[in-house]
C-alpha positions in Angstrom: 0.1 0.1 0.2 1.1 3.2 -0.8 -0.8 5.7 1.0 -2.1 7.5 -1.9 -6.1 8.7 -2.0 -5.5 9.9 -5.5 -5.9 8.3 -8.9 -3.5 8.7 -11.4 -5.9 7.5 -14.1 -6.3 11.4 -15.0 -3.0 12.4 -14.8 -0.4 12.7 -18.2 2.6 10.3 -17.7 5.1 13.1 -16.0 2.7 13.6 -13.3 1.9 9.8 -12.8 5.5 9.1 -12.4 6.0 12.2 -9.8 3.1 11.3 -7.7 4.4 7.4 -7.7 8.0 9.0 -6.7 6.3 11.2 -3.8 4.9 8.2 -2.1 8.1 6.2 -2.7 10.7 8.0 -1.3 12.5 5.5 0.8 12.2 7.2 3.9 8.5 7.1 5.5 8.4 10.7 6.7 8.7 12.0 3.5 6.8 9.7 1.7 4.0 10.9 4.2 4.8 14.7 3.4 5.5 14.5 -0.4 3.2 12.1 -1.1 -0.1 14.1 0.7 1.3 16.8 -1.2 1.1 15.6 -4.2 -2.4 13.8 -3.6 -3.8 17.5 -3.3 -1.6 19.4 -5.6 -0.1 17.6 -8.6 -3.1 18.0 -11.0 -3.2 21.8 -10.7 0.5 22.6 -10.6 1.8 24.5 -13.7 4.2 23.5 -16.2 7.1 25.5 -14.5 6.0 24.2 -11.0 6.0 20.5 -12.3 10.1 21.6 -13.2 10.4 22.9 -10.1 8.7 19.9 -8.2 10.7 17.5 -10.1 14.0 19.3 -8.9 13.0 19.1 -5.2 12.1 15.1 -5.8 15.8 15.0 -6.8 17.0 15.9 -3.1 17.9 12.9 -1.1 15.6 12.6 1.8 18.4 13.3 4.4 18.8 16.4 3.1 15.4 17.2 2.2 13.5 16.3 5.6 15.6 18.8 7.7 14.6 21.6 5.9 10.8 20.9 5.4 10.7 20.2 9.1 12.3 23.9 9.7 15.5 21.8 11.6 17.4 23.7 8.5 17.3 26.9 6.8 15.8 26.8 3.4 18.9 27.0 1.0 18.1 30.0 -1.4 19.3 27.7 -4.7 16.2 25.6 -4.0 13.6 28.3 -2.4 10.8 28.1 -5.1 7.1 28.4 -5.2 6.6 24.7 -4.9 8.8 24.3 -1.7 7.0 27.2 -0.2 3.3 25.3 -0.9 5.3 21.8 0.8 6.1 23.8 3.5 2.5 25.4 4.0 1.0 21.9 3.4 2.8 20.6 6.1 3.1 23.1 8.6 -0.1 21.4 10.6 2.0 18.2 10.8 3.8 16.8 13.8 7.1 15.9 13.8 
């Protein structure tokens, strides 16, 4: 079971792959954070935002999790609209 609550049926191939990658990170905490974000937002992201999200998914979990949880500041080279959306979506989560 992936945890996803969203069907990928209506998504294009690139978005389907990103949805899958979001739920299969390797670190369960990141699966839940990014998978939940992707479930909610993947269909509405613009082309530029999809590019941003794809770049964020390339960051290893061990580097990305401390950024998302606020343990490390956001590096300027990855600060983008999609990262801000991810941070906003997990503010209510407990770590």
